[in-house]
C-alpha positions in Angstrom: -0.1 0.3 0.1 1.1 3.4 -1.2 1.7 5.9 2.0 0.6 9.0 0.0 -2.4 8.2 -1.2 -3.3 7.0 2.5 -2.4 10.2 4.0 -4.5 11.9 1.4 -7.4 9.8 2.1 -6.9 10.5 5.9 -6.8 13.9 5.2 -9.8 13.8 3.5 -11.8 12.1 6.0 -10.8 14.7 8.8 -11.8 17.7 6.3 -15.3 16.0 5.9 -15.6 15.3 9.4 -14.8 19.0 11.0 -16.3 21.1 8.0 -19.8 21.0 9.2 -18.7 22.1 12.7 -19.1 25.9 13.5 -16.6 28.0 15.0 -13.8 27.0 13.0 -12.2 30.2 13.2 -12.1 30.1 17.0 -12.7 26.9 18.5 -10.3 24.3 16.5 -7.6 26.9 16.9 -8.3 26.8 20.6 -8.7 23.3 20.7 -5.3 22.6 18.9 -3.2 24.8 20.8 -4.8 23.8 24.4 -4.4 19.9 23.3 -0.8 20.7 22.3 0.5 22.5 25.0 -1.5 20.1 27.5 0.3 17.2 25.3 3.7 18.8 25.7 3.7 19.3 29.2 2.6 15.6 30.0 5.1 14.0 27.6 7.9 15.9 28.8 7.1 15.4 32.7 7.1 11.5 31.6 10.0 11.1 30.3 12.0 13.4 32.8 10.5 12.1 35.7 9.2 8.7 34.4 6.1 9.3 36.7 3.0 11.5 36.9 1.3 12.8 40.4 -1.6 14.8 41.4 0.2 18.3 40.7 0.4 17.3 36.9 -2.8 19.2 37.0 -0.9 22.8 37.7 1.0 22.5 34.4 -2.3 21.7 32.8 -4.0 24.7 34.4 -1.4 27.2 33.5 -1.3 25.8 30.0 -5.1 27.2 29.6 -3.8 30.6 29.6 -1.2 30.3 27.4 -3.6 28.6 25.3 -6.0 31.3 24.6 -3.0 33.8 24.0 -1.8 31.8 21.1 -5.3 31.9 19.9 -5.6 35.4 20.0 -2.5 36.1 18.6 -3.3 33.8 15.7 -6.7 35.9 14.8 -5.2 39.7 14.8 -4.1 39.8 11.0 -4.9 38.7 7.5 -5.3 34.8 7.1 -1.6 34.5 5.6 -0.2 36.4 8.7 -2.0 34.1 11.0 -1.2 31.2 9.4 2.5 31.8 9.6 2.1 33.0 13.6 0.5 29.4 14.0 3.3 27.4 12.5 6.0 29.9 14.2 4.1 29.6 17.8 3.9 25.8 17.6 7.0 25.2 16.3 8.7 27.5 19.3 6.6 25.3 21.6 8.0 22.0 20.3 11.3 23.5 20.4 11.2 24.8 24.1 10.0 21.3 25.2 12.6 19.7 23.4 15.2 21.8 24.7 14.4 21.3 28.0 14.0 17.7 27.7 17.5 17.1 26.1 19.0 19.4 28.7 17.8 18.3 31.7 18.6 13.9 30.1 22.0 15.5 30.2 22.5 18.3 33.0 20.0 17.0 35.3 18.7 20.4 35.7 16.2 22.9 33.3 18.3 25.1 30.9 17.7 28.8 31.6 17.2 31.4 28.8 19.4 33.6 30.8 22.3 31.6 29.9 22.1 32.0 25.8 25.1 34.3 25.7 27.0 31.1 26.0 24.9 29.1 23.8 26.9 29.4 20.7 30.1 28.5 22.2 28.8 25.9 24.2 27.6 24.1 20.6 31.0 24.9 19.2 32.9 23.2 22.0 30.4 20.4 22.9 28.8 19.6 19.8 29.5 16.0 20.1 27.9 16.0 23.7 24.8 17.4 22.2 24.6 15.2 19.5 24.7 12.2 21.6 21.9 13.7 23.4 19.7 14.2 21.1 20.2 10.5 19.7 20.0 9.1 23.0 16.2 11.3 23.1 15.0 10.3 19.4 11.8 8.8 20.3 10.6 11.4 22.8 12.1 14.3 20.6 9.9 12.7 17.8 6.8 12.5 20.0 7.4 16.2 21.1 7.2 17.4 17.1 3.6 16.0 17.0 1.9 19.0 17.1 3.7 19.9 13.9 2.6 17.0 12.3 -1.3 17.4 13.4 -0.9 21.5 12.4 0.4 20.2 8.6 -3.0 17.8 8.5 -5.1 20.6 10.0 -4.1 24.2 8.8 -5.2 23.8 5.5 -8.7 22.7 5.5 -9.8 22.9 9.2 -8.7 26.0 10.6 -9.9 29.1 8.5 -7.1 31.2 9.9 -9.3 34.7 9.2 -9.1 37.5 11.1 -11.4 37.4 13.8 -13.9 39.8 15.3 -13.4 42.1 18.0 -15.9 40.2 20.2 -14.3 36.9 19.8 -10.9 37.8 20.5 -12.3 39.9 23.4 -13.8 36.6 24.9 -10.6 34.9 24.6 -8.8 38.1 26.3 -11.6 37.8 29.3 -10.7 34.0 29.5 -7.1 34.4 29.6 -7.7 36.5 32.9 -10.3 34.5 34.2 -8.6 31.1 33.7 -5.0 32.2 35.0 -7.2 33.7 38.0 -8.8 29.9 38.4 -5.1 28.5 38.2 -4.0 30.8 41.0 -7.1 29.9 43.6 -6.1 26.6 43.0 -2.6 26.7 44.3 -3.1 26.4 48.0 -4.5 22.7 47.4 -1.6 21.8 48.5 -1.2 23.6 51.3 0.9 27.1 51.6 4.1 25.3 53.2 7.9 25.6 51.9 8.3 24.1 48.2 4.5 23.8 47.5 2.9 24.9 44.4 1.6 27.8 46.0 5.0 28.7 47.8 6.8 28.4 44.4 4.7 30.3 42.4 4.3 33.0 44.8 7.8 33.2 46.6 10.5 30.8 45.8 11.2 30.3 42.1 13.3 27.0 42.3 13.8 26.3 38.8 14.0 22.3 39.4 10.7 22.2 41.6 8.9 24.9 39.4 9.6 22.8 36.2 8.2 19.8 38.1 5.1 21.0 40.1 4.2 23.8 37.8 5.6 22.5 34.1 7.7 23.7 31.6 5.4 27.1 30.5 5.4 28.6 34.1 9.1 28.0 34.3 9.7 29.8 31.0 7.7 32.5 31.8 9.5 33.3 35.1 12.8 32.7 33.3 12.0 35.4 30.7 10.5 37.5 33.5 13.9 37.6 35.1 15.6 38.6 31.7 13.7 41.7 32.5 14.1 42.6 36.2 15.9 41.8 39.1 13.8 40.6 42.0 13.7 42.8 45.3 15.5 41.7 48.6 13.2 39.9 50.7 14.1 38.7 53.9 12.3 36.4 56.3 12.5 35.6 59.8 14.6 33.0 60.1 15.3 32.4 64.1 18.8 32.1 63.4 19.5 30.3 66.8 18.1 27.4 65.7 21.2 26.6 64.1 24.3 28.3 65.8 23.0 28.1 69.5 26.0 29.4 71.2 27.1 26.3 73.2 27.5 26.3 76.9 30.9 26.8 77.9 32.3 24.1 79.8 34.7 24.8 82.9 38.6 24.6 82.0 40.2 21.9 84.0 43.9 23.1 84.2 46.7 20.9 84.5 50.4 21.1 85.0 51.9 22.8 82.7 49.3 24.9 81.8 48.1 24.6 78.4 48.1 27.7 75.9 44.7 28.7 75.6 42.7 28.7 72.6 41.5 31.8 71.3 37.7 31.2 70.6 36.7 34.4 69.5 34.5 35.4 66.1 36.1 35.1 63.4 35.1 38.7 62.1 36.6 41.7 60.8 36.1 45.2 62.1 32.8 46.1 60.6 29.7 47.6 62.6 27.0 46.8 60.2 24.6 48.8 62.2 26.4 52.0 61.7 26.5 51.5 58.1 22.5 50.4 57.8 21.7 53.7 59.5 24.1 56.0 57.1 22.9 54.0 54.1 20.0 55.6 51.6 20.1 52.4 49.2 17.2 50.1 50.5 19.1 46.6 49.2 22.4 47.8 50.7 20.3 48.7 53.6 18.6 45.6 54.0 21.9 43.6 53.3 23.5 45.1 56.1 21.1 44.6 58.9 20.8 41.2 57.7 24.6 40.8 58.6 24.4 42.5 61.8 22.1 39.6 62.8 24.0 36.6 61.5 25.9 34.8 64.0 29.5 34.3 63.2 31.8 31.1 63.5 34.5 30.9 66.3 37.7 30.7 65.6 39.1 27.1 66.9 42.1 24.9 67.3 43.0 24.6 63.6 43.0 28.4 62.8 46.3 29.3 61.7 47.2 25.4 61.4 48.7 26.4 57.7 49.7 29.8 58.2 52.5 30.5 55.6 51.8 27.2 53.8 51.7 26.9 50.0 48.0 25.9 49.0 47.2 24.0 45.9 43.6 24.0 45.4 42.0 22.0 42.7 38.4 21.6 41.2 38.0 18.2 39.6 35.5 17.8 36.8 33.1 15.1 37.2 34.6 13.6 40.2 33.1 10.9 42.1 33.8 9.4 45.3 33.4 5.8 43.9 36.0 6.0 41.1 38.5 6.0 44.2 40.1 2.5 44.0 43.1 1.3 46.1 45.0 -0.4 43.2 43.6 2.0 40.0 43.6 5.2 41.7 46.3 4.6 44.3 47.0 8.8 45.1 43.5 9.5 45.1 42.8 6.5 47.7 45.8 7.7 50.0 44.5 11.8 50.0 41.1 10.5 51.0 42.5 8.5 53.6 44.9 10.8 55.3 45.1 14.4 56.1 41.4 15.6 57.3 39.1 12.9 56.3 35.5 14.3 55.7 33.0 11.8 55.7 29.8 13.3 55.2 31.0 16.1 52.4 28.2 17.0 49.9 28.7 19.0 46.2 25.5 20.2 44.9 24.5 20.1 41.6 23.8 23.9 40.5 22.2 25.5 37.4 25.5 26.2 35.5 27.4 23.0 36.2 31.1 23.5 36.4 31.2 26.8 36.4 28.7 27.3 39.3 30.4 24.8 41.3 33.8 26.6 41.0 31.7 29.9 42.3 30.5 28.1 45.3 33.9 26.7 46.3 35.9 30.1 45.1 33.4 32.6 46.6 31.4 31.2 49.5 28.3 32.2 48.0 25.4 30.7 46.5 25.1 30.9 42.4 21.8 32.7 41.5 21.1 30.4 38.8 22.4 31.6 35.8 26.1 32.4 35.1 26.7 33.7 38.7 30.6 33.8 37.8 30.1 35.7 35.0 28.3 38.0 36.3 30.7 38.8 39.2 33.8 39.6 36.7 33.9 43.3 37.2 32.6 42.9 41.0 34.9 43.3 44.1 35.3 39.5 45.6 37.8 40.3 48.6 37.6 36.8 50.1 38.5 35.0 46.9 41.6 33.0 48.0 43.5 34.5 44.8 42.6 37.8 46.2 43.5 37.2 49.6 47.0 35.6 49.0 48.0 38.6 46.8 47.6 41.0 49.6 50.2 38.5 51.5 52.5 39.2 48.6 52.0 36.2 46.9 51.0 35.8 43.0 48.4 33.6 42.9 48.0 31.3 39.7 45.3 29.5 37.8 45.3 26.6 35.5 42.7 24.9 32.8 43.7 22.3 30.3 40.7 23.5 28.2 40.4 26.9 26.1 40.9 29.8 28.2 37.6 31.8 27.2 35.4 29.0 27.8 32.8 30.7 30.4 34.7 33.8 30.2 37.2 32.5 32.6 39.9 35.0 30.9 37.8 37.8 32.6 36.5 35.7 35.7 39.5 34.1 37.3 41.9 37.2 37.1 39.0 39.0 39.2 39.3 36.5 41.7 43.0 37.4 41.8 44.6 34.8 39.3 46.9 34.9 36.8 44.8 32.6 34.8 46.6 30.5 31.9 44.8 27.8 29.7 44.8 26.4 26.0 45.2 29.2 23.8 46.6 31.6 26.6 50.0 30.4 26.7 49.2 26.3 28.2 50.9 24.4 25.6 50.0 20.6 26.2 51.8 17.4 24.3 48.2 16.6 22.6 45.3 18.4 21.1 42.5 15.9 22.3 38.9 16.2 23.7 39.4 16.1 26.7 43.4 17.2 27.5 45.0 15.5 29.9 45.2 16.7 33.5 48.6 14.8 33.9 49.9 17.4 30.9 48.6 20.6 32.3 50.7 19.6 35.7 53.8 18.5 34.2 54.3 21.6 32.1 53.1 24.3 34.9 54.8 22.9 38.0 58.0 25.0 37.3 55.8 28.2 36.9 55.5 28.4 40.9 57.8 25.7 42.5 60.5 28.0 43.2 58.5 30.7 44.5 57.6 29.7 47.6 55.2 30.6 49.4 52.7 29.9 46.3 48.9 29.8 46.0 47.6 28.0 42.5 44.0 26.9 41.7 43.7 23.9 39.2 40.5 23.5 37.2 41.1 19.8 35.4 38.9 18.4 32.5 40.1 15.0 31.9 36.9 13.8 33.8 34.4 15.4 31.6 31.7 13.4 29.8 31.0 11.5 27.6 31.9 8.3 29.3 33.0 6.3 26.3 36.1 5.3 25.2 35.3 7.1 21.6 33.9 10.1 23.3 36.6 10.8 26.1 40.3 10.5 25.0 41.9 10.0 28.3 39.4 7.0 29.0 40.9 6.1 25.5 44.3 6.6 26.6 43.8 4.3 29.8 41.3 1.7 28.4 44.0 -1.4 28.9 44.2 -0.7 32.8 40.2 -0.9 33.0 39.7 -3.7 30.3 39.2 -6.4 33.1 37.0 -5.0 35.4 33.5 -6.4 36.1 31.6 -3.1 34.9 29.8 -2.0 31.6 31.7 0.0 29.0 30.5 2.9 30.1 31.7 2.6 34.0 34.8 1.6 32.6 35.3 4.6 30.6 34.7 6.7 33.6 37.0 4.8 35.8 39.7 5.3 33.1 39.5 8.9 33.0 39.8 9.5 36.2 43.1 7.4 36.4 44.6 10.7 34.5 43.8 12.8 37.5 45.2 10.5 39.4 48.2 10.5 37.5 48.4 14.4 37.3 48.1 14.2 41.4 50.9 11.7 41.9 53.1 13.7 39.4 52.3 16.7 41.7 53.5 15.0 44.7 56.2 13.7 43.2 57.4 17.1 42.3 56.7 18.8 45.5 58.5 16.0 46.9 61.6 16.4 45.1 61.8 20.0 45.8 61.5 19.3 49.4 58.5 21.3 49.9 55.7 18.7 50.4 55.4 19.4 54.0 55.0 23.0 53.5 52.0 22.4 51.0 48.3 21.9 51.4 46.4 20.3 48.7 42.6 20.9 48.6 40.5 19.1 46.0 37.0 18.8 45.4 34.5 18.3 42.9 32.6 21.0 40.5 29.5 18.3 40.6 28.9 14.6 40.2 28.7 12.7 37.1 25.5 14.1 36.0 26.1 13.2 32.2 25.0 9.5 33.1 22.1 7.4 33.8 21.4 7.0 37.1 22.1 3.5 36.5 25.6 3.6 35.7 26.4 5.7 39.1 24.8 2.7 40.8 26.8 0.4 39.0 30.1 2.5 39.7 28.8 2.5 43.8 28.3 -0.9 43.6 24.4 -0.3 44.9 21.4 1.6 44.5 22.2 5.1 45.7 19.3 7.5 47.1 19.0 10.1 44.3 17.9 12.7 46.8 21.0 13.1 48.8 23.6 10.5 48.3 24.0 11.1 44.5 25.8 14.2 45.9 27.9 13.0 48.2 31.8 13.3 47.8 35.1 13.5 48.7 36.7 16.9 49.8 40.6 16.0 50.0 42.3 18.4 52.5 46.1 17.2 52.7 49.2 17.8 54.0 51.7 15.2 54.4 53.0 16.4 57.8 49.8 15.6 59.3 50.9 12.2 60.9 47.4 10.8 61.8 44.1 11.5 59.9 41.7 13.7 61.4 38.1 12.6 61.0 35.3 14.9 60.6 31.7 13.3 60.3 29.5 16.5 60.7 28.0 17.4 57.5 29.2 19.7 54.9 29.4 20.8 51.5 31.3 23.1 49.0 29.8 26.2 50.2 31.9 25.5 53.1 35.6 25.3 51.5 36.4 28.9 51.3 35.7 29.6 55.0 37.6 26.7 56.0 40.6 27.1 54.1 40.6 31.1 55.3 40.5 29.9 59.2 43.5 27.0 58.5 45.8 29.7 56.4 44.9 32.5 59.1 43.6 34.7 56.1 41.6 37.8 57.0 37.9 37.0 56.7 34.6 37.9 58.2 32.4 34.4 58.7 29.3 36.4 58.9 29.6 37.6 54.8 29.8 34.1 53.6 27.4 31.7 52.9 29.1 28.6 54.2 30.8 28.1 57.5 34.2 27.0 58.7 33.6 23.4 59.0 36.1 22.4 61.7 34.4 25.3 63.8 31.7 24.6 66.6 28.9 26.0 64.3 26.0 23.4 63.8 26.3 22.3 60.0 24.0 23.0 57.1 24.3 21.5 53.8 22.1 23.1 50.8 21.5 21.5 48.1 20.7 23.0 44.6 16.9 22.1 45.0 16.7 23.4 48.5 16.9 20.3 50.1 19.1 20.3 53.1 21.1 18.2 55.6 21.8 19.2 59.3 23.0 17.0 62.0 19.3 16.6 63.1 17.1 16.2 60.1 17.4 16.0 56.3 14.8 17.4 54.4 13.9 16.5 51.4 12.3 19.8 49.3 10.5 17.8 46.3 8.2 15.7 48.8 8.6 17.5 52.1 9.8 14.5 53.6 11.7 15.0 57.2 13.8 12.2 57.5 15.2 12.3 61.7 18.7 12.0 62.2 18.7 11.9 65.8 16.7 10.6 68.6 16.4 14.1 70.4 13.1 15.8 69.9 13.3 18.4 67.3 11.5 21.5 67.9 8.0 21.8 65.7 9.4 24.9 63.7 13.1 23.4 63.3 12.5 22.8 59.6 10.4 25.7 58.8 13.4 27.9 60.4 16.0 26.4 58.5 14.0 26.7 55.1 13.8 30.4 55.9 17.4 30.5 56.6 18.2 29.1 53.3 15.6 31.1 51.7 17.5 34.2 53.1 21.1 32.7 52.1 19.5 32.3 48.4 18.3 35.9 48.2 21.1 37.7 50.1 23.7 35.6 47.7 21.8 37.2 44.7 21.9 40.9 45.9 25.4 40.4 47.1 26.4 39.4 43.3 24.0 41.7 41.4 24.5 45.0 43.9 28.1 44.5 43.7 27.6 44.6 47.7 31.3 44.0 49.3 32.3 47.1 47.4 29.9 48.7 49.9 31.5 47.4 52.8 35.5 47.8 51.6 35.2 50.9 49.3 38.9 51.4 50.3 40.0 47.7 49.6 42.6 46.4 50.3 42.3 48.5 53.6 41.4 46.8 56.6 42.5 43.5 55.1 46.0 41.9 56.6 
């Protein structure tokens, strides 16, 4: 049977079926747009989350006003123009949903249109990754294009597409506002607690939760509104004492000889926020001053200044996972995770702009605002960045990256953090021009640039562990293929371990060179991941771990290597911590001048009660784990938890997000230190 005659007969049947129904110029386009948007929301939700619950009603309800709007704009003009608009809005809708599906499948977060500035570079740099993502999602992408096929059959004979009368357009316009009002009235059905549909719509627009509970249409609308204006700074009552309640001082029992007392004074600078607030006319800045006046600082402790005068090598390891560490295959990583400071409950959150946001958190101690935070900080004063801090000590801070120097505009952002930055294209020359490049080669060719300048501070951003994790898609996996060929894993897991071997080789090279120079005992290595290997299906991560990981918390668990060879015994830290705590912890250890109130993380080694914040605003303390997706609270202690404990922690987190955003958008540190670097060191 020939396909073309069958399609023709089918189209004739549809035409005869609908041609006698009135209102073809209004009713049919409305049904088409509503049906298309309902369909796109449901299909996208199913392929991303693999399930549907009662909250799917909100993506559908909020699709109705948009369907009415599309119907209006396709009835304003002449028939030919209306047809063009109908094709255009349908195509754009299908493309937006397709983009979100592919992006989420790779990065495990939704795409933000506020990152369009780097889209062309991402396509050119990572075209193969994008092509693989499209191919792996070919079936859902074809399904998401179905409205275009339906439109093809219906637009010629079923839709009149003529210019509509004023009263018809008026009815549609009133319908938009009526349906939107009904949608708003329905929001409290699930209550008004934190991260319910009501809260996400009116207060906390968390992209991951918004996309899941309110749908892609509402998420996209919020995203475009964010392009046009910044939200005002709104703080909530956080009852901070529920986190950092001052501990009762125990009496000190002295013995002979009398021990040297430990300085446990607050880790702060000479800043009077209350005076600053009284003298400030800018409302947002005044609110920030008032907020920081109320923040309880962390205290100095027995580790304060432990590494003062030491060299610091800080490393952000691309796509690093604790489950890649193996005694035989990655012996250097294995050694570093068992010695020095051992953090047993460390987490690396996944943020909106993946690697760049991962760097931003570790290097600034601030929470990313969702869209290219590091880039947006490139002209801001960032006085607590380690590069700037070490520069004030007369030490020229250096940073290296074995990928293109302009990617994520690091040629602008990292110098602003105090680093003399070198990468591929502006001075870093490697033996091989492959993707991804070798971490070992980067170390080998850069150590001589600083090893004779003791003391020194160096920052490395690695790339060997970048997806795709296949022997064809990752040159470092292919390079080390023979070392993993006999492992009892799938090809993808073997490829991942193989590319992490290159990181291990780089660390071995680094330690050998430092040891040969005789300065290993005076050098601290601090390594953390930018994010877990999100480019995988979770099944691959489960295989690597050897068991099924909890998708809400455990996938984010990672190592924070903080190692110095002179530490004869490991110092084990069991309290929960995260990448947000790296900067204040290192600042305290190196005896740097900083104010703990002005950072969103805290010194892990202080007596402050822990708070781990994940990208979707789930959190972990020493008392509970809170899942923002479900509202579930998991108790971690037998102690009775105050009834308002979780709500207070959520309020603290909301404030940290809002304050971080205002610090970035208003260049707040420049208000605190107008004569920088005066007042430091």
